[in-house]
C-alpha positions in Angstrom: 132.4 83.6 103.7 132.7 79.8 103.9 135.4 79.7 101.2 137.4 82.3 103.2 137.2 80.2 106.3 138.2 77.0 104.4 141.2 78.8 103.0 142.7 79.9 106.3 144.6 76.7 106.9 145.9 76.8 103.4 147.2 80.3 103.7 148.9 79.5 107.0 150.8 76.6 105.5 153.9 77.3 103.5 156.6 75.4 101.8 160.1 75.1 103.2 162.5 77.9 102.2 164.8 75.5 100.2 162.0 74.6 97.7 162.1 78.3 96.5 158.6 78.4 94.8 158.3 81.8 93.0 154.6 81.6 92.3 151.7 80.9 94.7 148.2 80.6 93.3 144.8 79.8 94.9 142.1 77.9 93.0 138.5 77.0 93.9 137.4 73.5 93.0 133.7 72.7 92.9 134.0 69.3 94.6 137.2 69.8 96.7 137.0 73.4 97.9 140.1 75.7 97.7 143.5 74.4 96.7 146.9 76.2 96.6 149.6 75.6 94.0 153.1 76.8 94.8 155.4 76.3 91.8 158.6 77.1 90.0 160.0 76.0 86.6 160.9 72.5 87.9 158.2 71.4 90.4 155.0 72.3 92.1 153.4 71.7 95.5 149.7 71.1 95.7 148.0 71.9 99.0 144.5 70.6 99.7 143.5 71.2 103.3 146.3 69.5 105.4 147.4 67.4 102.5 150.5 68.3 100.4 151.7 66.6 97.2 154.8 67.4 95.2 154.7 67.1 91.4 157.5 67.6 88.8 157.3 69.5 85.5 156.6 67.3 82.5 158.3 68.4 79.3 156.7 65.9 77.0 153.5 63.9 76.8 153.8 60.2 77.9 154.0 57.5 75.3 150.8 57.3 73.3 149.4 60.6 74.8 148.3 63.6 72.7 150.2 66.8 73.5 148.6 68.8 76.4 148.1 72.5 76.1 149.3 74.3 79.2 151.9 73.9 82.0 152.0 70.3 83.2 153.3 68.8 86.5 153.1 65.1 87.3 153.9 62.4 89.8 152.9 58.8 90.0 149.4 59.6 91.3 148.3 62.8 89.6 148.6 65.2 86.7 148.2 68.9 87.2 147.5 71.1 84.2 147.6 74.9 84.4 145.8 76.6 81.5 145.4 80.4 82.1 143.0 80.8 85.1 142.1 77.2 85.0 143.6 74.3 86.9 142.9 70.7 85.9 143.6 67.9 88.4 143.7 64.4 86.8 143.7 61.4 89.0 142.3 59.0 86.4 139.5 58.3 85.9 138.6 61.4 87.8 139.2 64.9 86.4 138.5 68.1 88.4 138.5 71.6 87.0 139.2 74.6 89.3 139.2 78.3 88.7 141.9 80.8 90.0 140.9 83.1 92.8 144.3 84.6 93.7 147.8 84.8 92.4 150.9 86.0 94.3 
């Protein structure tokens, strides 16, 4: 019940029409609660509560990095990795793993 109440503000928020996100997924993170990812092939929008962050699709690993399995979006602050029903948020040194609860 608490998770549903926490998700209400996330569900009410939406991206501007011009960003044209084709996929909207909700994940539950143990230490951060629910997050929503709206994405397309080029970029993703991460919504956590009232906070929104835009990340761009990474095609290659950064110099010196091992290849990452999954779909990767990045910006200067965070790396977002989608692997099946799992979402990994990296804001080094912190790494948070979340599980999918809904996909639209």
